Each structure stands twice: as C-alpha cells, then as structure tokens.
N, CA, C and O atoms as CSV, one atom per row, in Angstrom:
chain,resi,resn,atom,element,x,y,z
A,1,MET,N,N,0.021,22.226,-13.286
A,1,MET,CA,C,0.430,21.985,-14.654
A,1,MET,C,C,0.510,20.484,-14.894
A,1,MET,O,O,1.138,19.759,-14.123
A,2,THR,N,N,-0.105,20.034,-15.928
A,2,THR,CA,C,-0.075,18.622,-16.286
A,2,THR,C,C,0.854,18.440,-17.469
A,2,THR,O,O,0.756,19.154,-18.468
A,3,VAL,N,N,1.755,17.480,-17.349
A,3,VAL,CA,C,2.702,17.182,-18.421
A,3,VAL,C,C,2.323,15.838,-19.008
A,3,VAL,O,O,2.206,14.847,-18.287
A,4,ARG,N,N,2.129,15.805,-20.328
A,4,ARG,CA,C,1.792,14.553,-21.000
A,4,ARG,C,C,2.838,14.272,-22.048
A,4,ARG,O,O,3.310,15.181,-22.731
A,5,PHE,N,N,3.197,13.019,-22.172
A,5,PHE,CA,C,4.191,12.596,-23.151
A,5,PHE,C,C,3.630,11.444,-23.955
A,5,PHE,O,O,2.807,10.666,-23.472
A,6,ARG,N,N,4.080,11.353,-25.163
A,6,ARG,CA,C,3.746,10.197,-25.994
A,6,ARG,C,C,5.042,9.567,-26.446
A,6,ARG,O,O,6.019,10.259,-26.733
A,7,VAL,N,N,5.043,8.274,-26.507
A,7,VAL,CA,C,6.204,7.549,-27.000
A,7,VAL,C,C,5.742,6.761,-28.213
A,7,VAL,O,O,4.742,6.045,-28.156
A,8,ARG,N,N,6.469,6.897,-29.305
A,8,ARG,CA,C,6.075,6.210,-30.544
A,8,ARG,C,C,5.968,4.718,-30.315
A,8,ARG,O,O,6.807,4.117,-29.644
A,9,GLY,N,N,4.927,4.125,-30.879
A,9,GLY,CA,C,4.767,2.684,-30.797
A,9,GLY,C,C,4.119,2.218,-29.508
A,9,GLY,O,O,3.946,1.015,-29.311
A,10,LEU,N,N,3.755,3.136,-28.629
A,10,LEU,CA,C,3.169,2.750,-27.353
A,10,LEU,C,C,1.664,2.624,-27.529
A,10,LEU,O,O,0.996,3.579,-27.927
A,11,VAL,N,N,1.140,1.460,-27.236
A,11,VAL,CA,C,-0.278,1.206,-27.370
A,11,VAL,C,C,-0.782,0.632,-26.065
A,11,VAL,O,O,-0.095,-0.157,-25.418
A,12,GLY,N,N,-1.967,1.023,-25.683
A,12,GLY,CA,C,-2.567,0.445,-24.492
A,12,GLY,C,C,-2.346,1.309,-23.268
A,12,GLY,O,O,-1.493,2.196,-23.243
A,13,ALA,N,N,-3.143,1.020,-22.257
A,13,ALA,CA,C,-3.046,1.761,-21.005
A,13,ALA,C,C,-3.424,0.831,-19.878
A,13,ALA,O,O,-3.822,-0.313,-20.099
A,14,GLY,N,N,-3.294,1.335,-18.678
A,14,GLY,CA,C,-3.680,0.545,-17.522
A,14,GLY,C,C,-2.687,-0.545,-17.222
A,14,GLY,O,O,-1.517,-0.458,-17.592
A,15,THR,N,N,-3.160,-1.577,-16.548
A,15,THR,CA,C,-2.256,-2.641,-16.138
A,15,THR,C,C,-2.203,-3.729,-17.194
A,15,THR,O,O,-3.162,-3.958,-17.931
A,16,GLY,N,N,-1.087,-4.377,-17.248
A,16,GLY,CA,C,-0.884,-5.479,-18.176
A,16,GLY,C,C,-1.300,-6.782,-17.532
A,16,GLY,O,O,-2.162,-6.807,-16.653
A,17,ARG,N,N,-0.691,-7.850,-17.969
A,17,ARG,CA,C,-1.012,-9.171,-17.450
A,17,ARG,C,C,-0.614,-9.303,-15.992
A,17,ARG,O,O,0.394,-8.748,-15.556
A,18,ARG,N,N,-1.412,-10.037,-15.252
A,18,ARG,CA,C,-1.138,-10.363,-13.850
A,18,ARG,C,C,-0.914,-9.133,-12.989
A,18,ARG,O,O,-0.113,-9.165,-12.055
A,19,GLY,N,N,-1.615,-8.052,-13.293
A,19,GLY,CA,C,-1.543,-6.863,-12.471
A,19,GLY,C,C,-0.269,-6.054,-12.613
A,19,GLY,O,O,-0.068,-5.087,-11.878
A,20,ARG,N,N,0.594,-6.429,-13.543
A,20,ARG,CA,C,1.826,-5.665,-13.764
A,20,ARG,C,C,1.479,-4.374,-14.486
A,20,ARG,O,O,0.487,-4.315,-15.213
A,21,PRO,N,N,2.284,-3.345,-14.293
A,21,PRO,CA,C,1.997,-2.078,-14.970
A,21,PRO,C,C,2.011,-2.245,-16.485
A,21,PRO,O,O,2.861,-2.945,-17.036
A,22,GLY,N,N,1.069,-1.602,-17.144
A,22,GLY,CA,C,1.010,-1.638,-18.597
A,22,GLY,C,C,1.976,-0.636,-19.196
A,22,GLY,O,O,2.585,0.151,-18.472
A,23,PRO,N,N,2.123,-0.659,-20.519
A,23,PRO,CA,C,3.076,0.232,-21.189
A,23,PRO,C,C,2.817,1.709,-20.917
A,23,PRO,O,O,3.762,2.480,-20.747
A,24,ALA,N,N,1.559,2.109,-20.874
A,24,ALA,CA,C,1.256,3.520,-20.628
A,24,ALA,C,C,1.627,3.922,-19.214
A,24,ALA,O,O,2.070,5.048,-18.988
A,25,ASP,N,N,1.453,3.016,-18.257
A,25,ASP,CA,C,1.836,3.307,-16.875
A,25,ASP,C,C,3.337,3.515,-16.765
A,25,ASP,O,O,3.791,4.452,-16.108
A,26,VAL,N,N,4.102,2.654,-17.401
A,26,VAL,CA,C,5.564,2.748,-17.365
A,26,VAL,C,C,6.002,4.051,-18.021
A,26,VAL,O,O,6.824,4.778,-17.462
A,27,ALA,N,N,5.465,4.352,-19.195
A,27,ALA,CA,C,5.831,5.577,-19.909
A,27,ALA,C,C,5.489,6.808,-19.087
A,27,ALA,O,O,6.271,7.756,-19.018
A,28,GLY,N,N,4.332,6.789,-18.471
A,28,GLY,CA,C,3.918,7.922,-17.650
A,28,GLY,C,C,4.851,8.158,-16.484
A,28,GLY,O,O,5.220,9.298,-16.201
A,29,GLN,N,N,5.234,7.097,-15.807
A,29,GLN,CA,C,6.116,7.240,-14.659
A,29,GLN,C,C,7.514,7.700,-15.080
A,29,GLN,O,O,8.089,8.591,-14.456
A,30,VAL,N,N,8.050,7.104,-16.117
A,30,VAL,CA,C,9.390,7.478,-16.589
A,30,VAL,C,C,9.397,8.941,-17.046
A,30,VAL,O,O,10.323,9.686,-16.725
A,31,CYS,N,N,8.393,9.342,-17.774
A,31,CYS,CA,C,8.322,10.722,-18.259
A,31,CYS,C,C,8.131,11.715,-17.117
A,31,CYS,O,O,8.674,12.819,-17.151
A,32,SER,N,N,7.364,11.323,-16.115
A,32,SER,CA,C,7.192,12.183,-14.946
A,32,SER,C,C,8.513,12.379,-14.217
A,32,SER,O,O,8.842,13.489,-13.798
A,33,GLU,N,N,9.264,11.299,-14.067
A,33,GLU,CA,C,10.578,11.399,-13.418
A,33,GLU,C,C,11.515,12.286,-14.234
A,33,GLU,O,O,12.266,13.078,-13.666
A,34,LEU,N,N,11.476,12.160,-15.545
A,34,LEU,CA,C,12.335,12.972,-16.402
A,34,LEU,C,C,11.946,14.448,-16.289
A,34,LEU,O,O,12.820,15.313,-16.245
A,35,ALA,N,N,10.655,14.740,-16.243
A,35,ALA,CA,C,10.202,16.120,-16.106
A,35,ALA,C,C,10.654,16.717,-14.772
A,35,ALA,O,O,10.974,17.903,-14.700
A,36,LEU,N,N,10.680,15.903,-13.727
A,36,LEU,CA,C,11.175,16.382,-12.436
A,36,LEU,C,C,12.680,16.628,-12.472
A,36,LEU,O,O,13.170,17.583,-11.870
A,37,ASP,N,N,13.411,15.771,-13.175
A,37,ASP,CA,C,14.858,15.915,-13.280
A,37,ASP,C,C,15.262,17.087,-14.181
A,37,ASP,O,O,16.340,17.660,-14.017
A,38,LEU,N,N,14.402,17.435,-15.121
A,38,LEU,CA,C,14.690,18.516,-16.075
A,38,LEU,C,C,13.565,19.554,-16.050
A,38,LEU,O,O,12.878,19.735,-17.056
A,39,PRO,N,N,13.366,20.240,-14.917
A,39,PRO,CA,C,12.212,21.134,-14.785
A,39,PRO,C,C,12.225,22.328,-15.731
A,39,PRO,O,O,11.161,22.862,-16.044
A,40,ASP,N,N,13.372,22.755,-16.189
A,40,ASP,CA,C,13.462,23.931,-17.053
A,40,ASP,C,C,13.374,23.608,-18.533
A,40,ASP,O,O,13.404,24.511,-19.369
A,41,GLU,N,N,13.268,22.339,-18.863
A,41,GLU,CA,C,13.246,21.918,-20.264
A,41,GLU,C,C,11.817,21.729,-20.758
A,41,GLU,O,O,10.954,21.238,-20.030
A,42,ASP,N,N,11.585,22.123,-21.992
A,42,ASP,CA,C,10.312,21.861,-22.656
A,42,ASP,C,C,10.492,20.560,-23.426
A,42,ASP,O,O,11.010,20.551,-24.542
A,43,LEU,N,N,10.060,19.472,-22.818
A,43,LEU,CA,C,10.315,18.154,-23.398
A,43,LEU,C,C,9.388,17.821,-24.553
A,43,LEU,O,O,9.681,16.904,-25.320
A,44,GLY,N,N,8.307,18.515,-24.700
A,44,GLY,CA,C,7.415,18.280,-25.816
A,44,GLY,C,C,6.576,17.029,-25.644
A,44,GLY,O,O,6.579,16.394,-24.589
A,45,GLU,N,N,5.869,16.693,-26.686
A,45,GLU,CA,C,4.929,15.581,-26.643
A,45,GLU,C,C,5.601,14.237,-26.882
A,45,GLU,O,O,5.190,13.231,-26.304
A,46,TYR,N,N,6.616,14.207,-27.713
A,46,TYR,CA,C,7.305,12.968,-28.043
A,46,TYR,C,C,8.745,13.038,-27.548
A,46,TYR,O,O,9.473,13.969,-27.890
A,47,LEU,N,N,9.157,12.071,-26.754
A,47,LEU,CA,C,10.522,12.072,-26.249
A,47,LEU,C,C,11.543,11.920,-27.373
A,47,LEU,O,O,12.639,12.475,-27.295
A,48,TYR,N,N,11.188,11.174,-28.413
A,48,TYR,CA,C,12.102,11.009,-29.538
A,48,TYR,C,C,12.442,12.364,-30.167
A,48,TYR,O,O,13.565,12.572,-30.625
A,49,ASP,N,N,11.478,13.276,-30.189
A,49,ASP,CA,C,11.720,14.596,-30.766
A,49,ASP,C,C,12.757,15.378,-29.973
A,49,ASP,O,O,13.487,16.190,-30.542
A,50,CYS,N,N,12.831,15.145,-28.673
A,50,CYS,CA,C,13.838,15.829,-27.855
A,50,CYS,C,C,15.241,15.518,-28.353
A,50,CYS,O,O,16.126,16.372,-28.317
A,51,VAL,N,N,15.435,14.301,-28.814
A,51,VAL,CA,C,16.751,13.894,-29.329
A,51,VAL,C,C,16.869,14.245,-30.809
A,51,VAL,O,O,17.878,14.809,-31.232
A,52,ASP,N,N,15.852,13.918,-31.595
A,52,ASP,CA,C,15.916,14.126,-33.046
A,52,ASP,C,C,16.003,15.598,-33.440
A,52,ASP,O,O,16.692,15.938,-34.401
A,53,LEU,N,N,15.319,16.465,-32.716
A,53,LEU,CA,C,15.253,17.869,-33.089
A,53,LEU,C,C,16.213,18.758,-32.297
A,53,LEU,O,O,16.209,19.979,-32.453
A,54,TYR,N,N,17.027,18.146,-31.456
A,54,TYR,CA,C,17.948,18.922,-30.636
A,54,TYR,C,C,19.035,19.565,-31.494
A,54,TYR,O,O,19.622,18.914,-32.359
A,55,ARG,N,N,19.295,20.839,-31.249
A,55,ARG,CA,C,20.355,21.559,-31.970
A,55,ARG,C,C,21.653,21.453,-31.178
A,55,ARG,O,O,21.764,22.010,-30.085
A,56,MET,N,N,22.620,20.748,-31.719
A,56,MET,CA,C,23.910,20.600,-31.053
A,56,MET,C,C,24.545,21.973,-30.880
A,56,MET,O,O,24.507,22.814,-31.778
A,57,GLY,N,N,25.129,22.176,-29.703
A,57,GLY,CA,C,25.776,23.444,-29.406
A,57,GLY,C,C,24.863,24.468,-28.767
A,57,GLY,O,O,25.301,25.581,-28.475
A,58,SER,N,N,23.599,24.119,-28.539
A,58,SER,CA,C,22.673,25.077,-27.935
A,58,SER,C,C,22.815,25.138,-26.412
A,58,SER,O,O,22.213,25.997,-25.768
A,59,LYS,N,N,23.596,24.245,-25.844
A,59,LYS,CA,C,23.873,24.216,-24.407
A,59,LYS,C,C,25.380,24.037,-24.234
A,59,LYS,O,O,26.069,23.608,-25.159
A,60,PRO,N,N,25.884,24.366,-23.052
A,60,PRO,CA,C,27.286,24.023,-22.788
A,60,PRO,C,C,27.485,22.516,-22.948
A,60,PRO,O,O,26.572,21.733,-22.685
A,61,ARG,N,N,28.671,22.117,-23.378
A,61,ARG,CA,C,28.950,20.727,-23.742
A,61,ARG,C,C,28.567,19.734,-22.643
A,61,ARG,O,O,27.955,18.708,-22.940
A,62,CYS,N,N,28.910,20.011,-21.377
A,62,CYS,CA,C,28.610,19.047,-20.311
A,62,CYS,C,C,27.102,18.944,-20.063
A,62,CYS,O,O,26.590,17.856,-19.801
A,63,GLU,N,N,26.387,20.080,-20.147
A,63,GLU,CA,C,24.935,20.046,-19.976
A,63,GLU,C,C,24.275,19.325,-21.137
A,63,GLU,O,O,23.299,18.596,-20.956
A,64,GLU,N,N,24.808,19.531,-22.317
A,64,GLU,CA,C,24.273,18.900,-23.524
A,64,GLU,C,C,24.359,17.380,-23.424
A,64,GLU,O,O,23.390,16.676,-23.708
A,65,ALA,N,N,25.513,16.885,-23.024
A,65,ALA,CA,C,25.704,15.438,-22.903
A,65,ALA,C,C,24.798,14.861,-21.825
A,65,ALA,O,O,24.229,13.784,-22.004
A,66,GLU,N,N,24.662,15.563,-20.714
A,66,GLU,CA,C,23.806,15.073,-19.635
A,66,GLU,C,C,22.340,15.057,-20.059
A,66,GLU,O,O,21.631,14.082,-19.811
A,67,TYR,N,N,21.884,16.136,-20.699
A,67,TYR,CA,C,20.501,16.234,-21.167
A,67,TYR,C,C,20.170,15.119,-22.151
A,67,TYR,O,O,19.194,14.391,-21.974
A,68,LEU,N,N,20.989,14.992,-23.187
A,68,LEU,CA,C,20.727,13.968,-24.211
A,68,LEU,C,C,20.808,12.562,-23.620
A,68,LEU,O,O,20.037,11.682,-24.002
A,69,GLY,N,N,21.732,12.353,-22.697
A,69,GLY,CA,C,21.841,11.051,-22.040
A,69,GLY,C,C,20.616,10.713,-21.207
A,69,GLY,O,O,20.139,9.579,-21.223
A,70,MET,N,N,20.110,11.699,-20.481
A,70,MET,CA,C,18.924,11.458,-19.648
A,70,MET,C,C,17.695,11.159,-20.502
A,70,MET,O,O,16.912,10.268,-20.174
A,71,VAL,N,N,17.526,11.894,-21.585
A,71,VAL,CA,C,16.374,11.661,-22.467
A,71,VAL,C,C,16.483,10.295,-23.126
A,71,VAL,O,O,15.500,9.557,-23.189
A,72,GLN,N,N,17.674,9.950,-23.619
A,72,GLN,CA,C,17.851,8.644,-24.264
A,72,GLN,C,C,17.647,7.515,-23.260
A,72,GLN,O,O,17.061,6.487,-23.600
A,73,ASP,N,N,18.118,7.690,-22.039
A,73,ASP,CA,C,17.916,6.689,-20.999
A,73,ASP,C,C,16.425,6.488,-20.719
A,73,ASP,O,O,15.973,5.356,-20.547
A,74,ALA,N,N,15.666,7.579,-20.675
A,74,ALA,CA,C,14.221,7.480,-20.450
A,74,ALA,C,C,13.547,6.721,-21.599
A,74,ALA,O,O,12.684,5.876,-21.363
A,75,ILE,N,N,13.936,7.018,-22.819
A,75,ILE,CA,C,13.376,6.318,-23.986
A,75,ILE,C,C,13.688,4.824,-23.896
A,75,ILE,O,O,12.815,3.984,-24.114
A,76,ASP,N,N,14.932,4.505,-23.574
A,76,ASP,CA,C,15.342,3.095,-23.462
A,76,ASP,C,C,14.570,2.375,-22.371
A,76,ASP,O,O,14.140,1.238,-22.567
A,77,ARG,N,N,14.386,3.021,-21.218
A,77,ARG,CA,C,13.636,2.398,-20.118
A,77,ARG,C,C,12.192,2.130,-20.525
A,77,ARG,O,O,11.638,1.081,-20.193
A,78,ILE,N,N,11.582,3.064,-21.237
A,78,ILE,CA,C,10.199,2.876,-21.679
A,78,ILE,C,C,10.118,1.715,-22.662
A,78,ILE,O,O,9.220,0.879,-22.569
A,79,GLU,N,N,11.049,1.666,-23.595
A,79,GLU,CA,C,11.025,0.588,-24.588
A,79,GLU,C,C,11.223,-0.783,-23.949
A,79,GLU,O,O,10.665,-1.774,-24.419
A,80,ARG,N,N,12.023,-0.841,-22.871
A,80,ARG,CA,C,12.247,-2.099,-22.165
A,80,ARG,C,C,11.128,-2.392,-21.153
A,80,ARG,O,O,11.054,-3.500,-20.621
A,81,GLY,N,N,10.275,-1.428,-20.888
A,81,GLY,CA,C,9.186,-1.600,-19.931
A,81,GLY,C,C,9.651,-1.492,-18.483
A,81,GLY,O,O,9.007,-2.028,-17.581
A,82,GLU,N,N,10.766,-0.801,-18.256
A,82,GLU,CA,C,11.302,-0.639,-16.910
A,82,GLU,C,C,10.852,0.701,-16.333
A,82,GLU,O,O,10.762,1.706,-17.039
A,83,ARG,N,N,10.582,0.686,-15.073
A,83,ARG,CA,C,10.229,1.944,-14.394
A,83,ARG,C,C,11.423,2.607,-13.942
A,83,ARG,O,O,11.345,3.682,-13.347
C-alpha cells in the first residue's frame, strides 16, 4: 500500500540547495512517520484536512488530543522544513 500526502503550498521535489532535502522529501518523510504512528487512521490527501474536517467528540478525549496534536506537529515540522 502506498500512502501519498499533499501539503498546501508545497512546491518542488528532490533535493534543495547544497544537497539538502527538498520540501517534497521532508513532507514525504514526515507524512510517512505520521502514517506509521497512526496506522488505523485515514489521513487523506491533505494533512490540513485532518485538522479542519475533524469532528470533535468522535474519539475519546485523550485520543482526540493526541491525534490532533500529532497531525498539527507534522504540519508544523513540514512548514519549518524539519524532518
């Protein structure tokens, strides 16, 4: 099974300047790690949608906070270009 994610505003692929990972590489790695951490979740194509379209109360409170925190952390890492 191949999991693909898109992050809004992400342009380009491959390596960036001086052999550093490009934005698509960072997004791919972060999203892959998130998919491994949340194997039972259907994360969809856009990570922002996981947060924007989430129905509050659809999970127990502690799971809900952990899920939303992990997704938001992944979005933040991608935006900062951190793996």
